[in-house]
NUTOR-867684 format. One line per 4 residues: number of its first residue (from 1); their letters; for each residue x, y, z of C-alpha. Coordinates in pm, whole numbers. Each point is the difference from the previous one (the first is absolute). Layout:
N
NUM> a> X,Y,Z ~ ...
//
This chain:
387
1> mkdm> 37420,15843,-3981 ~ -173,-269,-164 ~ 261,-21,-302 ~ 263,-41,282
5> vmrk> -210,-284,155 ~ -49,-155,-317 ~ 387,-24,-95 ~ 70,-119,324
9> fqev> -193,-296,-54 ~ 93,-86,-337 ~ 392,63,98 ~ -15,-224,307
13> fgda> -290,-294,-146 ~ 141,63,-365 ~ -303,85,-140 ~ -313,248,67
17> egak> -211,-204,-228 ~ -346,2,183 ~ 62,180,302 ~ -201,249,165
21> cyfa> 57,301,147 ~ -220,132,391 ~ 9,261,242 ~ -111,5,352
25> pgrv> 61,274,200 ~ 137,89,337 ~ -209,172,257 ~ 24,205,284
29> nlig> -199,94,351 ~ -117,373,26 ~ -112,-68,319 ~ -143,-264,209
33> ehtd> 243,-240,107 ~ 4,-418,194 ~ -351,74,-15 ~ -96,-243,-319
37> yngg> 52,-290,268 ~ -184,153,241 ~ -344,46,-220 ~ 60,384,-38
41> hvfp> 24,255,-280 ~ 328,34,-262 ~ 19,246,-222 ~ 268,-142,-268
45> calt> 50,97,-393 ~ 203,-169,-246 ~ 292,211,-174 ~ 158,-15,-316
49> igty> 312,-122,101 ~ 9,-433,41 ~ 45,-357,-185 ~ 10,-48,-340
53> gaar> 19,-374,-105 ~ 126,-158,-317 ~ -218,-370,-50 ~ -14,-278,-195
57> rrqd> -228,-287,99 ~ 138,-345,-101 ~ -72,-341,-103 ~ 113,-136,272
61> nrlr> 10,-9,407 ~ 344,225,34 ~ -37,341,131 ~ 377,166,-99
65> fysv> 27,343,198 ~ 232,313,-57 ~ -13,358,171 ~ 142,249,-136
69> nfek> 89,182,347 ~ 168,-345,189 ~ 184,-139,-350 ~ 313,-100,233
73> lgvi> -256,-287,37 ~ -46,-85,-360 ~ -299,-214,-140 ~ -170,-180,252
77> essl> -161,-299,-96 ~ -282,-204,148 ~ -302,-212,-48 ~ -360,0,82
81> eelv> 40,-279,239 ~ 246,175,129 ~ -245,236,224 ~ 145,41,319
85> pske> 171,281,167 ~ 348,11,55 ~ 298,231,97 ~ 168,-89,-352
89> agwt> -225,87,-159 ~ -45,343,29 ~ -196,286,-114 ~ -128,-290,-242
93> nypk> -246,-95,386 ~ -234,268,-181 ~ -22,-84,-315 ~ -43,-382,90
97> gvmw> -247,77,315 ~ -220,133,-218 ~ -17,-298,-217 ~ -23,-209,303
101> afge> -301,199,126 ~ -166,-55,-379 ~ 9,-365,114 ~ -142,38,347
105> kgmq> -276,207,-131 ~ -118,-289,-268 ~ 203,129,-335 ~ 301,-214,-94
109> vpfg> 248,209,-170 ~ 36,-292,-331 ~ 349,134,-101 ~ 322,172,36
113> mdlv> 98,363,-105 ~ 348,205,-97 ~ 27,310,261 ~ 183,284,5
117> lygn> -64,288,272 ~ 83,357,-5 ~ -84,219,314 ~ -3,329,17
121> ipng> -63,40,376 ~ 290,-9,240 ~ 31,-338,156 ~ -55,-51,361
125> sgls> -149,377,-34 ~ -348,-26,175 ~ -182,30,-358 ~ -119,-316,-56
129> ssas> 210,-178,-257 ~ -66,-345,180 ~ -355,47,-88 ~ 28,175,-296
133> veil> 209,-284,-142 ~ -292,-247,160 ~ -319,191,-264 ~ 217,38,-268
137> tgyi> 42,-399,14 ~ -378,-84,88 ~ -79,263,-337 ~ 240,-156,-215
141> lrdf> -149,-389,122 ~ -320,128,-102 ~ 104,145,-261 ~ 140,-350,-124
145> fgfe> -256,-229,145 ~ -332,194,-29 ~ -3,-24,368 ~ -386,185,80
149> vsnq> 153,224,314 ~ -73,357,44 ~ 287,260,42 ~ -148,-58,374
153> dlal> 7,-328,5 ~ 405,4,-133 ~ 6,231,350 ~ -104,-284,158
157> igqy> 159,-289,-170 ~ 364,207,91 ~ -157,121,399 ~ 45,-378,29
161> aenn> 266,-44,-198 ~ 212,177,245 ~ -142,-137,287 ~ -42,-362,-23
165> fnkv> 313,-21,-284 ~ 198,249,125 ~ -93,22,392 ~ 8,333,18
169> ncgi> -314,99,193 ~ -97,388,-211 ~ -397,148,-16 ~ -154,32,-366
173> mdqf> 92,326,-49 ~ 316,-72,-251 ~ -111,-200,-238 ~ -316,150,-11
177> aiam> 141,319,-73 ~ 170,-93,-306 ~ -232,-226,-118 ~ -277,279,31
181> gkkd> 193,270,-63 ~ -162,320,-181 ~ 216,261,-177 ~ -60,324,221
185> naif> -186,-137,234 ~ 55,-181,357 ~ -220,-326,151 ~ -177,109,298
189> ldta> -12,-405,92 ~ -190,-128,273 ~ 234,-275,103 ~ -296,-193,221
193> dlsf> -223,-57,-280 ~ 203,133,-284 ~ -230,248,-130 ~ 133,317,-116
197> eyap> -5,296,-226 ~ 236,193,-217 ~ 113,365,114 ~ 140,226,-227
201> itle> 358,131,102 ~ -33,346,-140 ~ 320,196,195 ~ 10,334,-222
205> gaki> 374,136,35 ~ 123,-307,214 ~ 118,-377,-108 ~ 62,-314,193
209> vias> 348,-51,110 ~ 174,-328,106 ~ 282,-11,210 ~ 159,-330,-11
213> snkk> 248,-70,361 ~ 172,-244,-204 ~ -6,-218,311 ~ -71,-309,-102
217> rglg> -199,-228,179 ~ -231,-327,-12 ~ -378,-42,68 ~ 31,-327,94
221> dsky> 283,34,252 ~ -92,399,166 ~ -227,11,271 ~ -249,56,-226
225> nerr> -190,-376,94 ~ 86,88,376 ~ -232,321,-52 ~ -253,-211,-157
229> sece> -48,-263,269 ~ -7,325,266 ~ -296,175,-131 ~ -136,-340,-34
233> tala> 31,-90,370 ~ -144,384,69 ~ -302,-98,-217 ~ -61,-298,164
237> elqq> 38,143,379 ~ -261,286,-134 ~ -222,-253,-118 ~ -75,-139,348
241> vvei> -211,341,59 ~ -103,189,-284 ~ -122,-230,-407 ~ 216,131,-241
245> kglg> 149,-207,-298 ~ 333,217,-42 ~ 162,282,177 ~ -135,204,-307
249> dlde> -348,2,143 ~ 76,204,304 ~ 54,361,-29 ~ 194,182,258
253> etfe> -280,78,237 ~ -63,-347,40 ~ 322,-207,4 ~ 127,272,291
257> kyvs> -349,-124,179 ~ 136,-317,-7 ~ 377,19,-7 ~ 38,-137,347
261> aiks> -73,-379,-112 ~ 300,0,-185 ~ 265,-120,184 ~ 333,81,-40
265> evrr> 114,387,-60 ~ 116,-85,-330 ~ -209,-166,-109 ~ -231,323,45
269> rrak> 274,206,-168 ~ -102,-219,-316 ~ -378,-41,-21 ~ 9,402,96
273> havy> 200,25,-334 ~ -244,-226,-191 ~ -376,169,144 ~ 143,383,-85
277> enqr> 194,-70,-321 ~ -303,-107,-170 ~ -180,253,118 ~ 258,273,-152
281> tira> -28,-217,-301 ~ -362,11,-78 ~ 33,449,173 ~ 291,28,-329
285> veal> -216,-121,-229 ~ -241,215,79 ~ 268,272,-5 ~ 53,-68,-359
289> kand> -331,-35,-96 ~ -69,352,135 ~ 329,132,-154 ~ 164,37,330
293> valf> 335,-109,-59 ~ 190,183,291 ~ -245,-186,243 ~ 113,-366,-167
297> gklm> 329,122,12 ~ -50,71,355 ~ -111,-343,36 ~ 278,-198,-165
301> nasq> 229,191,279 ~ -192,-150,274 ~ -25,-322,-166 ~ 381,49,47
305> vslr> -8,51,318 ~ -224,-255,135 ~ 253,-269,-237 ~ 284,132,160
309> ddye> -122,-3,397 ~ -328,-251,26 ~ 138,-243,-280 ~ 331,14,7
313> vtgi> 93,-78,-349 ~ 186,344,-114 ~ 363,7,98 ~ 282,223,-51
317> eldt> 19,-23,-339 ~ -388,74,-88 ~ 43,235,291 ~ 238,195,-105
321> lvee> -196,19,-386 ~ -301,149,155 ~ 112,237,262 ~ 266,141,-331
325> awki> -327,32,-211 ~ -159,189,283 ~ 230,269,61 ~ -19,93,-412
329> egvi> -272,270,-114 ~ -207,-106,-230 ~ -27,-412,139 ~ -406,-38,57
333> gsrm> 52,-292,185 ~ 199,-328,9 ~ 6,-302,177 ~ 170,-403,-19
337> tgag> -175,-231,-236 ~ 17,-387,10 ~ 38,-207,244 ~ 334,183,158
341> fggc> 317,-78,128 ~ 155,157,-302 ~ -173,52,-325 ~ -121,363,-107
345> tvsi> -225,366,68 ~ -247,93,-177 ~ -32,376,15 ~ -197,278,-194
349> vkde> 196,247,-119 ~ -71,389,-186 ~ 134,8,-286 ~ 218,265,49
353> aids> 141,-163,296 ~ 82,-341,-96 ~ 368,82,-168 ~ 145,132,341
357> fien> -212,-269,214 ~ 188,-308,-223 ~ 302,219,93 ~ -60,88,294
361> vgka> -98,-325,183 ~ 240,-201,-217 ~ 321,217,180 ~ -158,-78,337
365> yeak> -28,-337,-26 ~ 290,-84,-172 ~ 178,202,292 ~ -226,-204,241
369> igya> -9,-349,-115 ~ 363,-4,-166 ~ -192,-121,-424 ~ -215,178,-189
373> adfy> -386,-36,-57 ~ -178,30,-368 ~ -263,196,-66 ~ -314,-51,-268
377> vvev> -234,254,-118 ~ -260,-234,-90 ~ -336,-26,-222 ~ -317,-173,123
381> gngp> -64,-279,-286 ~ -213,-313,-53 ~ 9,-355,72 ~ 128,-320,-188
385> vtl> 16,65,-369 ~ 105,-197,-357 ~ 251,252,-167
//
């Protein structure tokens, strides 16, 4: 992949002298969905698919961006004086947002760059292609200019850029999982205080299979921000009667004791998901540590039901993928992953069932939805690297 990206850099910019190649992964969240902005726990892992970038530092302030995934757009030119979001800038709003965020944090980017990107994460799939580009950009800036930032800082800068430059009210999970990824481990992260531990993923005789619905959705214009607002209102209502900082502070029993403080039935269901999902995530990690993969799978399934019924972020595409997965013998657990409204499902599938899983779920999905899903058998990988 490195050779291909470097060749493309040479082709686009005339030569590749002084260019270096970098990689940042995508991520999948195994359980703990829509808990990250509610002060709860998440359990994501970095993948071995992600974003490759060939980059070269310039001696002026010009920015020249090119994506192999959006070749029709050609080279998109800009400058360090033009770090403002715009629809015309398309995907380049993500690297530009990170450059802007470094400046906001007191680290002015002194020179421009030439950058060629290639991602083998499906676009719009919910595997965090945007956060992957953000972490990759931050990693390159640190390498180019010697900024004193840790990988955890890169995650926070990426989130800051997404929230304040691209106006997507995302939590910290995506950027954190990508920046802090560790091979064969998922990250058990408490989003309330960013304390975390690595938990080995030992799925003897099983693999993680991602199914992409191929229904495109943009986070900013989805109902993501609406769900977040509903939870914030529910939290404010609960805070009138119980001392908490986030919905993640409550266990199920305490939530049920005070739930009547939430004035709307819809908000009650949203808050219930955030509370119960957080507790499921804590139990799921305990199950994995005890090598109880079957219980982990049951908790994944319960997560899906809650996301479908209480949080209402699944939709017919994701529901079909999961419900068909549940019919296959050898599927330990399956659920939607990411923000929802399209994107992907994540399943743990026994090795001997993978072929029939892909064939049967794929066939049923295409028959019902009218177009095909894509399937990826993935491995858990490291965070960003220089190649």
